[in-house]
N, CA, C, O and the ligand as a Tripos MOL2 file, in Angstrom:
@<TRIPOS>MOLECULE
protein
  257   255    65     0     0
PROTEIN
NO_CHARGES

@<TRIPOS>ATOM
      1 N          20.5270  -13.8410  -12.7130 N.3       1 VAL1
      2 CA         20.0970  -12.8550  -11.6840 C.3       1 VAL1
      3 C          19.7750  -11.5380  -12.3400 C.2       1 VAL1
      4 O          20.4970  -11.0950  -13.2330 O.2       1 VAL1
      5 N          18.7120  -10.9100  -11.9160 N.am      2 GLY2
      6 CA         18.3260   -9.6360  -12.4900 C.3       2 GLY2
      7 C          17.6490   -9.7310  -13.8600 C.2       2 GLY2
      8 O          17.4480   -8.7230  -14.5370 O.2       2 GLY2
      9 N          17.3030  -10.9500  -14.2500 N.am      3 SER3
     10 CA         16.7190  -11.1730  -15.5620 C.3       3 SER3
     11 C          15.2080  -11.3910  -15.5400 C.2       3 SER3
     12 O          14.6530  -11.8640  -14.5480 O.2       3 SER3
     13 N          14.5690  -11.0510  -16.6130 N.am      4 ILE4
     14 CA         13.1550  -11.2830  -16.7630 C.3       4 ILE4
     15 C          12.8400  -12.7710  -16.6410 C.2       4 ILE4
     16 O          11.7970  -13.1440  -16.1030 O.2       4 ILE4
     17 N          13.7660  -13.6490  -17.1520 N.am      5 GLU5
     18 CA         13.6010  -15.0850  -17.0440 C.3       5 GLU5
     19 C          13.4720  -15.5020  -15.5870 C.2       5 GLU5
     20 O          12.5690  -16.2580  -15.2300 O.2       5 GLU5
     21 N          14.3840  -15.0030  -14.7380 N.am      6 ALA6
     22 CA         14.3780  -15.3410  -13.3350 C.3       6 ALA6
     23 C          13.0800  -14.9140  -12.6690 C.2       6 ALA6
     24 O          12.5430  -15.6270  -11.8220 O.2       6 ALA6
     25 N          12.5660  -13.7160  -13.0680 N.am      7 TYR7
     26 CA         11.3020  -13.1970  -12.5510 C.3       7 TYR7
     27 C          10.1700  -14.1490  -12.9860 C.2       7 TYR7
     28 O           9.3380  -14.5390  -12.1670 O.2       7 TYR7
     29 N          10.1440  -14.5090  -14.2400 N.am      8 GLU8
     30 CA          9.0970  -15.3340  -14.7360 C.3       8 GLU8
     31 C           9.1240  -16.7430  -14.1470 C.2       8 GLU8
     32 O           8.0800  -17.3560  -13.9260 O.2       8 GLU8
     33 N          10.3480  -17.2500  -13.8920 N.am      9 ALA9
     34 CA         10.4720  -18.5730  -13.2390 C.3       9 ALA9
     35 C           9.9160  -18.5000  -11.7960 C.2       9 ALA9
     36 O           9.2470  -19.4320  -11.3470 O.2       9 ALA9
     37 N          10.1850  -17.4250  -11.0890 N.am     10 ALA10
     38 CA          9.6640  -17.2520   -9.7270 C.3      10 ALA10
     39 C           8.1640  -17.1010   -9.7600 C.2      10 ALA10
     40 O           7.4460  -17.5900   -8.8880 O.2      10 ALA10
     41 N           7.7120  -16.4120  -10.7840 N.am     11 ASP11
     42 CA          6.2640  -16.0950  -10.9260 C.3      11 ASP11
     43 C           5.5140  -17.4060  -11.1920 C.2      11 ASP11
     44 O           4.4510  -17.6260  -10.6110 O.2      11 ASP11
     45 N           6.0400  -18.2730  -12.0500 N.am     12 SER12
     46 CA          5.3050  -19.4800  -12.4850 C.3      12 SER12
     47 C           5.6020  -20.6960  -11.5590 C.2      12 SER12
     48 O           4.9740  -21.7450  -11.7020 O.2      12 SER12
     49 N           6.5440  -20.5510  -10.6300 N.am     13 ALA13
     50 CA          6.8430  -21.6320   -9.6970 C.3      13 ALA13
     51 C           5.6440  -21.8830   -8.7660 C.2      13 ALA13
     52 O           4.8870  -20.9710   -8.4350 O.2      13 ALA13
     53 N           5.5030  -23.1470   -8.3600 N.am     14 GLN14
     54 CA          4.4020  -23.4660   -7.4820 C.3      14 GLN14
     55 C           4.7200  -22.9970   -6.0450 C.2      14 GLN14
     56 O           5.8660  -22.9600   -5.5980 O.2      14 GLN14
     57 N           3.6190  -22.6450   -5.3620 N.am     15 VAL15
     58 CA          3.7880  -22.2440   -3.9330 C.3      15 VAL15
     59 C           4.3620  -23.4080   -3.1490 C.2      15 VAL15
     60 O           3.9150  -24.5430   -3.3170 O.2      15 VAL15
     61 N           5.3600  -23.1450   -2.2810 N.am     16 GLY16
     62 CA          5.9670  -24.1850   -1.5250 C.3      16 GLY16
     63 C           7.2390  -24.7080   -2.1960 C.2      16 GLY16
     64 O           7.9810  -25.4650   -1.5700 O.2      16 GLY16
     65 N           7.5070  -24.3410   -3.4130 N.am     17 SER17
     66 CA          8.7310  -24.7920   -4.0670 C.3      17 SER17
     67 C           9.8420  -23.7310   -3.8850 C.2      17 SER17
     68 O           9.5930  -22.5730   -3.5480 O.2      17 SER17
     69 N          11.0580  -24.1930   -4.1250 N.am     18 GLU18
     70 CA         12.2550  -23.3160   -4.0270 C.3      18 GLU18
     71 C          12.3580  -22.4580   -5.2490 C.2      18 GLU18
     72 O          12.3500  -22.9860   -6.3610 O.2      18 GLU18
     73 N          12.4550  -21.1560   -5.0990 N.am     19 VAL19
     74 CA         12.6940  -20.2600   -6.2480 C.3      19 VAL19
     75 C          13.8400  -19.3080   -5.9310 C.2      19 VAL19
     76 O          14.1250  -19.0190   -4.7690 O.2      19 VAL19
     77 N          14.4900  -18.8280   -6.9830 N.am     20 GLY20
     78 CA         15.6130  -17.9090   -6.7860 C.3      20 GLY20
     79 C          15.0590  -16.4420   -6.9070 C.2      20 GLY20
     80 O          14.2700  -16.1310   -7.7990 O.2      20 GLY20
     81 N          15.5080  -15.5750   -5.9790 N.am     21 CYS21
     82 CA         15.1020  -14.1530   -6.0440 C.3      21 CYS21
     83 C          15.6010  -13.5960   -7.3720 C.2      21 CYS21
     84 O          16.7890  -13.7190   -7.6700 O.2      21 CYS21
     85 N          14.7290  -12.9850   -8.1830 N.am     22 PRO22
     86 CA         15.1510  -12.3890   -9.4410 C.3      22 PRO22
     87 C          16.1800  -11.2780   -9.2520 C.2      22 PRO22
     88 O          16.9480  -10.9760  -10.1660 O.2      22 PRO22
     89 N          16.1940  -10.6720   -8.0680 N.am     23 HIS23
     90 CA         17.1070   -9.5660   -7.8590 C.3      23 HIS23
     91 C          18.5050   -9.9940   -7.4310 C.2      23 HIS23
     92 O          19.4980   -9.4670   -7.9310 O.2      23 HIS23
     93 N          18.5840  -10.9520   -6.5020 N.am     24 CYS24
     94 CA         19.9230  -11.3240   -5.9270 C.3      24 CYS24
     95 C          20.2680  -12.7850   -6.1600 C.2      24 CYS24
     96 O          21.4250  -13.1690   -5.9930 O.2      24 CYS24
     97 N          19.2670  -13.6410   -6.5540 N.am     25 GLY25
     98 CA         19.5940  -15.0070   -6.8070 C.3      25 GLY25
     99 C          19.5160  -15.9360   -5.5810 C.2      25 GLY25
    100 O          19.6970  -17.1460   -5.7180 O.2      25 GLY25
    101 N          19.2620  -15.4140   -4.4510 N.am     26 VAL26
    102 CA         19.1050  -16.2200   -3.2050 C.3      26 VAL26
    103 C          17.8880  -17.1470   -3.3410 C.2      26 VAL26
    104 O          16.8250  -16.7260   -3.7960 O.2      26 VAL26
    105 N          18.0550  -18.3850   -2.9480 N.am     27 MET27
    106 CA         16.9730  -19.3710   -3.0050 C.3      27 MET27
    107 C          16.0940  -19.2510   -1.7710 C.2      27 MET27
    108 O          16.6060  -19.1280   -0.6580 O.2      27 MET27
    109 N          14.7590  -19.2850   -1.9530 N.am     28 PHE28
    110 CA         13.8190  -19.2280   -0.8340 C.3      28 PHE28
    111 C          12.5910  -20.0010   -1.2470 C.2      28 PHE28
    112 O          12.3460  -20.2630   -2.4250 O.2      28 PHE28
    113 N          11.8060  -20.3660   -0.2010 N.am     29 LYS29
    114 CA         10.5510  -21.1280   -0.4390 C.3      29 LYS29
    115 C           9.4060  -20.1400   -0.7350 C.2      29 LYS29
    116 O           9.1520  -19.2120    0.0330 O.2      29 LYS29
    117 N           8.7480  -20.3600   -1.8330 N.am     30 LYS30
    118 CA          7.6700  -19.4620   -2.2250 C.3      30 LYS30
    119 C           6.5090  -19.6600   -1.2700 C.2      30 LYS30
    120 O           6.0300  -20.7850   -1.1240 O.2      30 LYS30
    121 N           6.0490  -18.6260   -0.6280 N.am     31 ARG31
    122 CA          5.0160  -18.7260    0.3940 C.3      31 ARG31
    123 C           3.6310  -18.5620   -0.1370 C.2      31 ARG31
    124 O           2.6820  -19.1190    0.4150 O.2      31 ARG31
    125 N           3.4830  -17.7670   -1.2570 N.am     32 ASN32
    126 CA          2.1620  -17.5720   -1.8380 C.3      32 ASN32
    127 C           2.3770  -17.1330   -3.2890 C.2      32 ASN32
    128 O           3.5040  -16.8720   -3.7110 O.2      32 ASN32
    129 N           1.3010  -17.0570   -4.0280 N.am     33 ALA33
    130 CA          1.4210  -16.8130   -5.4770 C.3      33 ALA33
    131 C           2.1100  -15.4980   -5.7820 C.2      33 ALA33
    132 O           2.7120  -15.3470   -6.8450 O.2      33 ALA33
    133 N           2.0290  -14.5360   -4.8590 N.am     34 GLN34
    134 CA          2.6030  -13.2050   -5.1150 C.3      34 GLN34
    135 C           4.0350  -13.1250   -4.6150 C.2      34 GLN34
    136 O           4.7290  -12.1320   -4.8310 O.2      34 GLN34
    137 N           4.4610  -14.1710   -3.9530 N.am     35 HIS35
    138 CA          5.8110  -14.1600   -3.3460 C.3      35 HIS35
    139 C           6.8560  -14.5420   -4.3870 C.2      35 HIS35
    140 O           6.9850  -15.7130   -4.7420 O.2      35 HIS35
    141 N           7.6100  -13.5430   -4.8790 N.am     36 LYS36
    142 CA          8.5370  -13.7590   -5.9820 C.3      36 LYS36
    143 C           9.9650  -13.2630   -5.6170 C.2      36 LYS36
    144 O          10.9040  -13.4960   -6.3780 O.2      36 LYS36
    145 N          10.1240  -12.6030   -4.4900 N.am     37 PHE37
    146 CA         11.4080  -12.0860   -4.0920 C.3      37 PHE37
    147 C          11.7730  -12.5370   -2.7080 C.2      37 PHE37
    148 O          10.8690  -12.8460   -1.9310 O.2      37 PHE37
    149 N          13.0970  -12.6000   -2.3240 N.am     38 CYS38
    150 CA         13.4880  -13.0340   -1.0540 C.3      38 CYS38
    151 C          13.0580  -12.0500    0.0390 C.2      38 CYS38
    152 O          12.9030  -12.4470    1.1940 O.2      38 CYS38
    153 N          12.8670  -10.8000   -0.3010 N.am     39 CYS39
    154 CA         12.4410   -9.7810    0.6820 C.3      39 CYS39
    155 C          11.8140   -8.5550   -0.0660 C.2      39 CYS39
    156 O          12.0020   -8.3380   -1.2630 O.2      39 CYS39
    157 N          11.0800   -7.8100    0.7290 N.am     40 ALA40
    158 CA         10.3690   -6.6230    0.1390 C.3      40 ALA40
    159 C          11.3410   -5.6410   -0.4800 C.2      40 ALA40
    160 O          11.0080   -5.0030   -1.4780 O.2      40 ALA40
    161 N          12.5190   -5.5010    0.0730 N.am     41 LYS41
    162 CA         13.5550   -4.5980   -0.4070 C.3      41 LYS41
    163 C          13.9250   -4.9580   -1.8480 C.2      41 LYS41
    164 O          14.0680   -4.0810   -2.7000 O.2      41 LYS41
    165 N          14.0730   -6.2270   -2.1000 N.am     42 HIS42
    166 CA         14.4670   -6.6550   -3.4520 C.3      42 HIS42
    167 C          13.3170   -6.5800   -4.4310 C.2      42 HIS42
    168 O          13.5260   -6.3810   -5.6270 O.2      42 HIS42
    169 N          12.0950   -6.7380   -3.9260 N.am     43 ARG43
    170 CA         10.9270   -6.5910   -4.7840 C.3      43 ARG43
    171 C          10.8860   -5.0890   -5.2600 C.2      43 ARG43
    172 O          10.6870   -4.8000   -6.4400 O.2      43 ARG43
    173 N          11.0790   -4.1850   -4.3050 N.am     44 ASP44
    174 CA         11.0540   -2.7630   -4.6910 C.3      44 ASP44
    175 C          12.2000   -2.4370   -5.5930 C.2      44 ASP44
    176 O          12.0250   -1.7040   -6.5660 O.2      44 ASP44
    177 N          13.3740   -2.9540   -5.3070 N.am     45 ALA45
    178 CA         14.5470   -2.6510   -6.1250 C.3      45 ALA45
    179 C          14.3260   -3.1590   -7.5440 C.2      45 ALA45
    180 O          14.6770   -2.4820   -8.5100 O.2      45 ALA45
    181 N          13.7640   -4.3110   -7.6690 N.am     46 TRP46
    182 CA         13.4600   -4.8720   -9.0060 C.3      46 TRP46
    183 C          12.5170   -3.9630   -9.7940 C.2      46 TRP46
    184 O          12.7790   -3.6060  -10.9420 O.2      46 TRP46
    185 N          11.4490   -3.6120   -9.1590 N.am     47 HIS47
    186 CA         10.4410   -2.7850   -9.8630 C.3      47 HIS47
    187 C          10.9800   -1.3860  -10.1260 C.2      47 HIS47
    188 O          10.6710   -0.8060  -11.1670 O.2      47 HIS47
    189 N          11.7430   -0.8480   -9.2570 N.am     48 ASN48
    190 CA         12.3510    0.4640   -9.4560 C.3      48 ASN48
    191 C          13.2890    0.4690  -10.6380 C.2      48 ASN48
    192 O          13.3230    1.4230  -11.4150 O.2      48 ASN48
    193 N          14.0800   -0.6410  -10.7760 N.am     49 GLU49
    194 CA         14.9900   -0.7420  -11.9270 C.3      49 GLU49
    195 C          14.2590   -0.7380  -13.2470 C.2      49 GLU49
    196 O          14.7440   -0.2150  -14.2500 O.2      49 GLU49
    197 N          13.0690   -1.3380  -13.2240 N.am     50 ARG50
    198 CA         12.3100   -1.4870  -14.4340 C.3      50 ARG50
    199 C          11.2780   -0.4050  -14.7000 C.2      50 ARG50
    200 O          10.5440   -0.4740  -15.6850 O.2      50 ARG50
    201 N          11.2160    0.6040  -13.8190 N.am     51 ASP51
    202 CA         10.2700    1.6900  -13.9680 C.3      51 ASP51
    203 C          10.9960    3.0350  -13.6550 C.2      51 ASP51
    204 O          10.9130    3.5470  -12.5380 O.2      51 ASP51
    205 N          11.6830    3.5690  -14.6340 N.am     52 PRO52
    206 CA         12.4620    4.7990  -14.4120 C.3      52 PRO52
    207 C          11.6090    5.9410  -13.8290 C.2      52 PRO52
    208 O          12.0860    6.7020  -12.9880 O.2      52 PRO52
    209 N          10.3520    6.0590  -14.2750 N.am     53 LYS53
    210 CA          9.5110    7.1450  -13.7810 C.3      53 LYS53
    211 C           9.2660    7.0420  -12.3000 C.2      53 LYS53
    212 O           9.2770    8.0300  -11.5650 O.2      53 LYS53
    213 N           9.0350    5.7660  -11.8690 N.am     54 ARG54
    214 CA          8.7990    5.5340  -10.4860 C.3      54 ARG54
    215 C          10.0630    5.8780   -9.6560 C.2      54 ARG54
    216 O          10.0030    6.4560   -8.5710 O.2      54 ARG54
    217 N          11.1970    5.4830  -10.2440 N.am     55 GLN55
    218 CA         12.4890    5.7170   -9.5460 C.3      55 GLN55
    219 C          12.6890    7.2540   -9.4460 C.2      55 GLN55
    220 O          13.1370    7.7410   -8.4080 O.2      55 GLN55
    221 N          12.3700    7.9960  -10.4820 N.am     56 GLU56
    222 CA         12.5200    9.4620  -10.4240 C.3      56 GLU56
    223 C          11.6150   10.0360   -9.3140 C.2      56 GLU56
    224 O          12.0100   10.9370   -8.5730 O.2      56 GLU56
    225 N          10.4500    9.5120   -9.2280 N.am     57 PHE57
    226 CA          9.5070    9.9510   -8.2580 C.3      57 PHE57
    227 C          10.0670    9.7340   -6.8410 C.2      57 PHE57
    228 O          10.0490   10.6330   -6.0010 O.2      57 PHE57
    229 N          10.5590    8.5220   -6.6090 N.am     58 ILE58
    230 CA         11.0700    8.1990   -5.3100 C.3      58 ILE58
    231 C          12.3320    9.0690   -5.0340 C.2      58 ILE58
    232 O          12.4790    9.5680   -3.9190 O.2      58 ILE58
    233 N          13.2000    9.2540   -5.9750 N.am     59 GLU59
    234 CA         14.3900   10.0870   -5.7770 C.3      59 GLU59
    235 C          13.9360   11.4940   -5.4580 C.2      59 GLU59
    236 O          14.5050   12.1190   -4.5620 O.2      59 GLU59
    237 N          12.9380   12.0220   -6.1480 N.am     60 SER60
    238 CA         12.5360   13.4060   -5.9490 C.3      60 SER60
    239 C          11.9410   13.5970   -4.5560 C.2      60 SER60
    240 O          12.0530   14.6730   -3.9690 O.2      60 SER60
    241 N          11.2920   12.5200   -4.0180 N.am     61 ARG61
    242 CA         10.7320   12.6300   -2.6580 C.3      61 ARG61
    243 C          11.8430   12.5790   -1.6320 C.2      61 ARG61
    244 O          11.7720   13.2410   -0.5970 O.2      61 ARG61
    245 N          12.8800   11.7860   -1.9220 N.am     62 LYS62
    246 CA         14.0160   11.6220   -1.0040 C.3      62 LYS62
    247 C          14.7360   12.9680   -0.7980 C.2      62 LYS62
    248 O          15.1270   13.3220    0.3150 O.2      62 LYS62
    249 N          14.8910   13.6860   -1.8850 N.am     63 SER63
    250 CA         15.6900   14.9320   -1.8490 C.3      63 SER63
    251 C          14.9910   16.0790   -1.1380 C.2      63 SER63
    252 O          15.6210   17.1010   -0.8640 O.2      63 SER63
    253 N          13.6950   15.9370   -0.8280 N.am     64 LYS64
    254 CA         12.9530   16.9910   -0.1970 C.3      64 LYS64
    255 C          13.0390   16.9630    1.3440 C.2      64 LYS64
    256 O          12.4480   17.8120    2.0110 O.2      64 LYS64
    257 ZN         16.8010  -11.0070   -3.0830 Zn       65 ZN65
@<TRIPOS>BOND
     1     1     2 1
     2     2     3 1
     3     3     4 2
     4     3     5 am
     5     5     6 1
     6     6     7 1
     7     7     8 2
     8     7     9 am
     9     9    10 1
    10    10    11 1
    11    11    12 2
    12    11    13 am
    13    13    14 1
    14    14    15 1
    15    15    16 2
    16    15    17 am
    17    17    18 1
    18    18    19 1
    19    19    20 2
    20    19    21 am
    21    21    22 1
    22    22    23 1
    23    23    24 2
    24    23    25 am
    25    25    26 1
    26    26    27 1
    27    27    28 2
    28    27    29 am
    29    29    30 1
    30    30    31 1
    31    31    32 2
    32    31    33 am
    33    33    34 1
    34    34    35 1
    35    35    36 2
    36    35    37 am
    37    37    38 1
    38    38    39 1
    39    39    40 2
    40    39    41 am
    41    41    42 1
    42    42    43 1
    43    43    44 2
    44    43    45 am
    45    45    46 1
    46    46    47 1
    47    47    48 2
    48    47    49 am
    49    49    50 1
    50    50    51 1
    51    51    52 2
    52    51    53 am
    53    53    54 1
    54    54    55 1
    55    55    56 2
    56    55    57 am
    57    57    58 1
    58    58    59 1
    59    59    60 2
    60    59    61 am
    61    61    62 1
    62    62    63 1
    63    63    64 2
    64    63    65 am
    65    65    66 1
    66    66    67 1
    67    67    68 2
    68    67    69 am
    69    69    70 1
    70    70    71 1
    71    71    72 2
    72    71    73 am
    73    73    74 1
    74    74    75 1
    75    75    76 2
    76    75    77 am
    77    77    78 1
    78    78    79 1
    79    79    80 2
    80    79    81 am
    81    81    82 1
    82    82    83 1
    83    83    84 2
    84    83    85 am
    85    85    86 1
    86    86    87 1
    87    87    88 2
    88    87    89 am
    89    89    90 1
    90    90    91 1
    91    91    92 2
    92    91    93 am
    93    93    94 1
    94    94    95 1
    95    95    96 2
    96    95    97 am
    97    97    98 1
    98    98    99 1
    99    99   100 2
   100    99   101 am
   101   101   102 1
   102   102   103 1
   103   103   104 2
   104   103   105 am
   105   105   106 1
   106   106   107 1
   107   107   108 2
   108   107   109 am
   109   109   110 1
   110   110   111 1
   111   111   112 2
   112   111   113 am
   113   113   114 1
   114   114   115 1
   115   115   116 2
   116   115   117 am
   117   117   118 1
   118   118   119 1
   119   119   120 2
   120   119   121 am
   121   121   122 1
   122   122   123 1
   123   123   124 2
   124   123   125 am
   125   125   126 1
   126   126   127 1
   127   127   128 2
   128   127   129 am
   129   129   130 1
   130   130   131 1
   131   131   132 2
   132   131   133 am
   133   133   134 1
   134   134   135 1
   135   135   136 2
   136   135   137 am
   137   137   138 1
   138   138   139 1
   139   139   140 2
   140   139   141 am
   141   141   142 1
   142   142   143 1
   143   143   144 2
   144   143   145 am
   145   145   146 1
   146   146   147 1
   147   147   148 2
   148   147   149 am
   149   149   150 1
   150   150   151 1
   151   151   152 2
   152   151   153 am
   153   153   154 1
   154   154   155 1
   155   155   156 2
   156   155   157 am
   157   157   158 1
   158   158   159 1
   159   159   160 2
   160   159   161 am
   161   161   162 1
   162   162   163 1
   163   163   164 2
   164   163   165 am
   165   165   166 1
   166   166   167 1
   167   167   168 2
   168   167   169 am
   169   169   170 1
   170   170   171 1
   171   171   172 2
   172   171   173 am
   173   173   174 1
   174   174   175 1
   175   175   176 2
   176   175   177 am
   177   177   178 1
   178   178   179 1
   179   179   180 2
   180   179   181 am
   181   181   182 1
   182   182   183 1
   183   183   184 2
   184   183   185 am
   185   185   186 1
   186   186   187 1
   187   187   188 2
   188   187   189 am
   189   189   190 1
   190   190   191 1
   191   191   192 2
   192   191   193 am
   193   193   194 1
   194   194   195 1
   195   195   196 2
   196   195   197 am
   197   197   198 1
   198   198   199 1
   199   199   200 2
   200   199   201 am
   201   201   202 1
   202   202   203 1
   203   203   204 2
   204   203   205 am
   205   205   206 1
   206   206   207 1
   207   207   208 2
   208   207   209 am
   209   209   210 1
   210   210   211 1
   211   211   212 2
   212   211   213 am
   213   213   214 1
   214   214   215 1
   215   215   216 2
   216   215   217 am
   217   217   218 1
   218   218   219 1
   219   219   220 2
   220   219   221 am
   221   221   222 1
   222   222   223 1
   223   223   224 2
   224   223   225 am
   225   225   226 1
   226   226   227 1
   227   227   228 2
   228   227   229 am
   229   229   230 1
   230   230   231 1
   231   231   232 2
   232   231   233 am
   233   233   234 1
   234   234   235 1
   235   235   236 2
   236   235   237 am
   237   237   238 1
   238   238   239 1
   239   239   240 2
   240   239   241 am
   241   241   242 1
   242   242   243 1
   243   243   244 2
   244   243   245 am
   245   245   246 1
   246   246   247 1
   247   247   248 2
   248   247   249 am
   249   249   250 1
   250   250   251 1
   251   251   252 2
   252   251   253 am
   253   253   254 1
   254   254   255 1
   255   255   256 2
@<TRIPOS>SUBSTRUCTURE
     1 VAL1         2 RESIDUE 1 A VAL
     2 GLY2         6 RESIDUE 1 A GLY
     3 SER3        10 RESIDUE 1 A SER
     4 ILE4        14 RESIDUE 1 A ILE
     5 GLU5        18 RESIDUE 1 A GLU
     6 ALA6        22 RESIDUE 1 A ALA
     7 TYR7        26 RESIDUE 1 A TYR
     8 GLU8        30 RESIDUE 1 A GLU
     9 ALA9        34 RESIDUE 1 A ALA
    10 ALA10       38 RESIDUE 1 A ALA
    11 ASP11       42 RESIDUE 1 A ASP
    12 SER12       46 RESIDUE 1 A SER
    13 ALA13       50 RESIDUE 1 A ALA
    14 GLN14       54 RESIDUE 1 A GLN
    15 VAL15       58 RESIDUE 1 A VAL
    16 GLY16       62 RESIDUE 1 A GLY
    17 SER17       66 RESIDUE 1 A SER
    18 GLU18       70 RESIDUE 1 A GLU
    19 VAL19       74 RESIDUE 1 A VAL
    20 GLY20       78 RESIDUE 1 A GLY
    21 CYS21       82 RESIDUE 1 A CYS
    22 PRO22       86 RESIDUE 1 A PRO
    23 HIS23       90 RESIDUE 1 A HIS
    24 CYS24       94 RESIDUE 1 A CYS
    25 GLY25       98 RESIDUE 1 A GLY
    26 VAL26      102 RESIDUE 1 A VAL
    27 MET27      106 RESIDUE 1 A MET
    28 PHE28      110 RESIDUE 1 A PHE
    29 LYS29      114 RESIDUE 1 A LYS
    30 LYS30      118 RESIDUE 1 A LYS
    31 ARG31      122 RESIDUE 1 A ARG
    32 ASN32      126 RESIDUE 1 A ASN
    33 ALA33      130 RESIDUE 1 A ALA
    34 GLN34      134 RESIDUE 1 A GLN
    35 HIS35      138 RESIDUE 1 A HIS
    36 LYS36      142 RESIDUE 1 A LYS
    37 PHE37      146 RESIDUE 1 A PHE
    38 CYS38      150 RESIDUE 1 A CYS
    39 CYS39      154 RESIDUE 1 A CYS
    40 ALA40      158 RESIDUE 1 A ALA
    41 LYS41      162 RESIDUE 1 A LYS
    42 HIS42      166 RESIDUE 1 A HIS
    43 ARG43      170 RESIDUE 1 A ARG
    44 ASP44      174 RESIDUE 1 A ASP
    45 ALA45      178 RESIDUE 1 A ALA
    46 TRP46      182 RESIDUE 1 A TRP
    47 HIS47      186 RESIDUE 1 A HIS
    48 ASN48      190 RESIDUE 1 A ASN
    49 GLU49      194 RESIDUE 1 A GLU
    50 ARG50      198 RESIDUE 1 A ARG
    51 ASP51      202 RESIDUE 1 A ASP
    52 PRO52      206 RESIDUE 1 A PRO
    53 LYS53      210 RESIDUE 1 A LYS
    54 ARG54      214 RESIDUE 1 A ARG
    55 GLN55      218 RESIDUE 1 A GLN
    56 GLU56      222 RESIDUE 1 A GLU
    57 PHE57      226 RESIDUE 1 A PHE
    58 ILE58      230 RESIDUE 1 A ILE
    59 GLU59      234 RESIDUE 1 A GLU
    60 SER60      238 RESIDUE 1 A SER
    61 ARG61      242 RESIDUE 1 A ARG
    62 LYS62      246 RESIDUE 1 A LYS
    63 SER63      250 RESIDUE 1 A SER
    64 LYS64      254 RESIDUE 1 A LYS
    65 ZN65       257 GROUP 0 **** ****
């Protein structure tokens, strides 16, 4: 969970197959080629974790 391997597994899995959310590990059925996370929240959380500049930007907007 939370690994690049989990992300790549979800990315390369076939549409319609069961994949684990790279962020939380929950299993879900992949609905389309871009569907890699159980929910939008976890997709955002994943990308935020891996992009500190984006995180800073989001945090700076929150504080205003
Ligand atoms: Zn998740």
